[in-house]
N, C-alpha and C positions, 0 to 999 in steps of 0.2 A: 362843492364837488365831492368832498369827503362824506358829507351827509348823504348825497345821492348814492355813492358806492355802499355806504353802510346799509341804507334801506334795501338796496338790490340784494346784498348778501343775506340780510335777515329774511327777505321774501323767498329767496331760493331755498334756504335751509327749511323754512316752514313748509314749502311745497314738497320737499323730499320726505319730511316726517309724515305729512298727510298721506302721500302716496304709499308709503311703507305700511301704515296702519290700515289703510283701506285694502291693500293686497292681502295682508294676513287675515283680515276678517273674511274676505271673499273665499280664500282657500279653505279656511276652517268650515265655512258653510258647505263648500263642495264636498269635503271629506265627511262631514256629518251626514250629508245627503247620500253619499255612496255607502257609508256604514249602515245607515237605516235601510237602504235598498237591499244590501247584502243580507241583513238580518231578516228582512221580509222574504227574500228568495229562499233562504235556508229553511224557513218554517214551512215552505211549500214543497221542498225537495225530500225524496226518500233515497237512501243508499241502495243502489241496484246491486252492487258487488261488495261482498263482505269476506273477511278472513274467517275460516272455519278451523277450529282446533282439531288436530289429528286425534282420532279416536283409538288408533292402533299404535302401540309403542313400536318404535323402530328397533329391530333386533340387531345387535352387534355380534351375534354368536355364529353368523354364517361362516362355515369352514369347509373348504373343498379338499383338505388334505386326506381325510379318511376315504372319501370317495375315489380320489386319485390313486391312492395306494391300493385300494381294492381292485381297481380296474386295470391298471397298467399291466399286471401280470396275467390278466385274462385276455388281453388283446394281443393278437399275433400278427406277424408280418408274412404276407403270402407272395411268393414269386411264381408266376405262371409262365411256363415255357411253351412256345408255339413253333411248330415245324412248318416252314413255308417252302414250297417247291418252285423252282425256277427252271426256265429252259436251259438245256446244257450249253456250254460254251464251245463252239466249233473249233476255236483255236486251241483250247486246252485238250479237246478230244484228239486233235491232229497230232500234237506232240506227245501226250501221255496216254492216249487211248481213251475210249469211252469209260466214264466213271460216274455212277449215279450220285456219288457223294458231292460232286460239284454242283448239283442242281438242288441241294437241300441246305437251308440255312435256318438257324434257330433265332427266335426273338424272345426277349424276356420283358414281361410287364409286372408291375407290383401293385399290391393293394393291402387291405387289412382284413382281419376276421376276428370273431369273438368266441372264445371258448365258453360253451354253455353246459358242460358236464366235466366231471373229473376224469372221465375215461376217453376224452379226446374228440368229442363232437364240436364242430365249429360252424357258426353261421356267418355267411358273408354275402356279398352281392353276386348275382349270376354273371354280371358283365366282367367281374374280376377273374372268373375261372372259365367262362364259356369258350369252348373250342380249344382248350389247352391240351397239350400232350403230356405234360408233367407238372406236378404241383409240389412246391417245397414250402413248408411252414417253418418259420423261425420264431421260437418262443422268446419271451422277454429276457430270459437268462442266457440266450445265445444258442440254445440247442436247436438243431435243424433236423426235421423229420419229413419224410414223404407223406403226402395226403392223397386220399381217394375221394371222388365225388359220390356221395350217397344219392343225391338227387338235386334237381334244379327246377326253378319255376320262373320262366321269362315273364309271366303275367305280373309278378310282384318284384322281379329282379332280385330274387333270393336264391341261395344255394346252401346245401348242407354238406360239409366235409367231415372226414374222419381221419385221425392220426392214431397210430398204435402207441399209446402211452397211458399211464395211470397216475393217480394222485396229483392231478393238475389243478391249479387255481382256475376258477371259472366265475362268470358273471351270472347273477340271478335275475330272472325276469321281473320287471315291475309292471304296473298296470298303466298303460299309456292313456286309457280313458280318463284317468285322474290328473293327467298333466294339464295345467292351466296356462293361459297367456300370462307372461311375465315371470313364470317359474325359472329358476336358475338351472342350467344343465351344463354338463361337461362333455366335450367331444374328445375321444381318445383314439389315436390311430398312428399311422406311419407315413406322414406326408413327405414327399421328396426323399423317400428312403431314410428318413430320420426316425429312429426307433422310439416308440411309446411317447408320443407327443400329446400333451394335454392342453386344451384350450377351454375357455369358459364363455358363456353367453346366456341369453334368456330366450324363452320360447316366444317367437314373434307372431306366429299364426299356426293354426291347425287345419287339417283336412285340405291341404293345398294340392291342387292338381296343376302340374306344369307341362303336361303332355310330352314327357321325355321318354317314357318306356316304349311307346309305339315307334317313335323316331329312331331310337337306338337299337332296338331288338333286331336280330337276324331272322327271327320268326315272323312269318307273315300273318298267320291266323292266331292271333293272341287276343285275350280280353284283358287289357292292361288295367290294373288296380292302383290308382294313385290317390293317396290321402296322406300326404307327407306332413310331418311336423317341421315347421320352418323355424330356424334359429339364426342368431347372429354369431354363434360360436365359429371361430375360424376353422374352415375345412378346406383342404387343398388336394391336388392329385396325389393319390396314395392313401388317402383317408377312407376311400370307398370300402364299405364292409366293416368299418370300425364301430365303436360303441358310442352311443349317446346315453349318458347316465344322469340320474338326479343327484342331489347332494347326499343322499343316503347310499349312493353307489349302485342303485338298482338300474338295470337295463331298461330304458324306455324307448329306445329307437336304434336303428341301424343306419349309419350315415351313408348316403347314397349319391347325392348330387349337389352341385353348387350352381347358383345363378351368376354367370360371369360371361363377359365378352372376350376375356383374355385366356380363359382356361384355368385361372387361379382365383383364389378367394377374393371377392369384392363386396362382401356385405351380408350375403344370405346363403345358408346351406339347408339341405333337406334330408330328413331321415324317415325311414319306414317305421311306423309305430310298432312297438314291441308286441302288442296284442295280435297284429297281423303276422309278425315274424314267428311268434310262438305257435300259432295255428299251422303255418307253412312248414316249419321244421318238424313238428310232430307228425304231420301227414307224410312228409318225405321219409322220415325214419320208419314209420309204420306201414306205409303203402307204396312208397317209391314215387308217388306223384301226389299233387295237391287235390284234395276233394273240394272243388269249388261249388258252392251252392248259389242258386238263383231264385229270385222271387217270381220271375216271369212277367216283368213290367217294363214299359218304356217310360223313363222318368226325366224330369227337367227341374231346374230351380224355379222357385216361385219369385218372379220378378214383379216390378210395379205394374207392368202390363197385365200379367196373369192375375194379380191381386184385384185390379180394377175390373177385368173382364169377368171374373168369377165372384165379384163382390165379397172379397175376403177382408177380414179385419186387419191383417198384417201379412208379412212375407215369410212367416215361419213355415217350416216343413218342406216337403218335396212333392211336386205334382206328378200324379200318374196320368200320363198323356196317351198311353196305349197298353194293351194287354197281349201277351203271347197266347196263341191258340193252344188250349190244353195245358196251360201253365198253372203253377201253384196259386198265383194270385187270383186268376179267374175262378178256379175251383173253390177258393176260400171266400169268394163273394166280393172281392175288391172291384171297384168300378172306375171307369175313366172319369177324371176330374176329382177323384179322391185325393186328399192331401195326407201323406204319411208324415206324422209328427214325431213318433218315437218308435224305437226298436228296443223292447224289453226295458222300458223306462229311461232309455238314453235318448236325449233329443237329437234329431237330425234336421239340419237346416239347409243342407245343400246336397247335391248328388254324391260328392266324395265321402261325406259323412255317412250317408246311407250305405254306400258300397263298403265302407270300412267296417260297419257294424255287421252286415250280412256276411262279410268275409271271415268272420270268426266262427261260422257254423259250417256244417257239412250237410250233404243231401240226406234227407230223412229227419233232420232236426225240426222240431216244432218251435216256432218263434211267435211271440205276441207282438203285434203291431198296433200302435194307437193311430187311428186315422180320423180325419175330419171330413164329414159329408153333410152338405147343406147346413153348415154352422154347428153341427153336433158331433162331439167326439165319441168314438166307439172303439172297442178292442176286437181285433180280428186275429184268430189263430191260423197260422199258415205253416204247412209242411213243405220245407224247401226241397228243391229238386236239382239235379245236375243239368249240364248243358244238353243232354239228350231227352230231358223231360221225365226222367225216372228218379227213383230214390236209391238206386243201386250204388254201391261203393266199388270203384274200379281199383285194381291193384296191379302194379307192374312187378314183374319178377325181380327180386333183389339179388 
């Protein structure tokens, strides 16, 4: 019996050893097979995505303090007073007698403005001052001065004011054409009546049309010009008419609107480019009204449909879909289906960009347009005209 148990134990032990050796050998062959397969696969694969070393050193010298110090003293707080008339109160008339003072009440709204000269000229939004009976300008040092409206332009939502003061700090105009996507900017204004508030952001888009001027204007017959600089710098009610400046403290825009469902900042704000503002305020100062120039064309963006229909190589430029009778474009030889690519060497890739560039000129100015016709580029000289089809400069009595 003991011999039988002995042989059983010896047999079981030998079986376990054999199974262990065979299992290790099998796994090793599997691993070797997988490794060989992986090596073979790697030899046939190429890396589709790679790390690229940054060619441009990241600057740590970005400093907004100088720009902020330059700008806060140039930005003013504007209080606009409005006189509203109401029907007289019969009960008050019965006890106190008729009195017209009961039917008049004043309302106050607030906005911002930017001093653009040492002798008190201020640029702001038209909607900040439109219809006001009295304007009060509060400087950053607390001084309060009455202001008069030199002129206003509902088409661009800009107005020029004047206060009687000298030796004032003011903002200098920068070139908004040089502003690029991703550039840092500062928004300076007086949101919620908080004096000289500075916020920072980047330029998110250019030549943005949000169709706000026609909706908000009290004027019915206007030719709205919208080519906003879009930023994510925080702008709130009260910022309208304030400054948008670059890190050098140069004025590149006038803050005008926000994209919001609540009426307060929720991610994006919009500023009128400084090049448009500069043209408008110079016209208002010199002529009392803006000298708006026109090419005399009906235009539209070049879409995928237009590109396919006209067999174009890309969607660059602006399509001429119609011509004004007796307009400047027709006289210069521009034809329907021409593509306007550039205005004085500045690319225009949508309708707002083209309108922005033409808005810098006045009737009678000669402008070079680069157009594409039948796949060939050519330069066309065009003498711009006013809305009446002439080159005359109109002037309102100042």
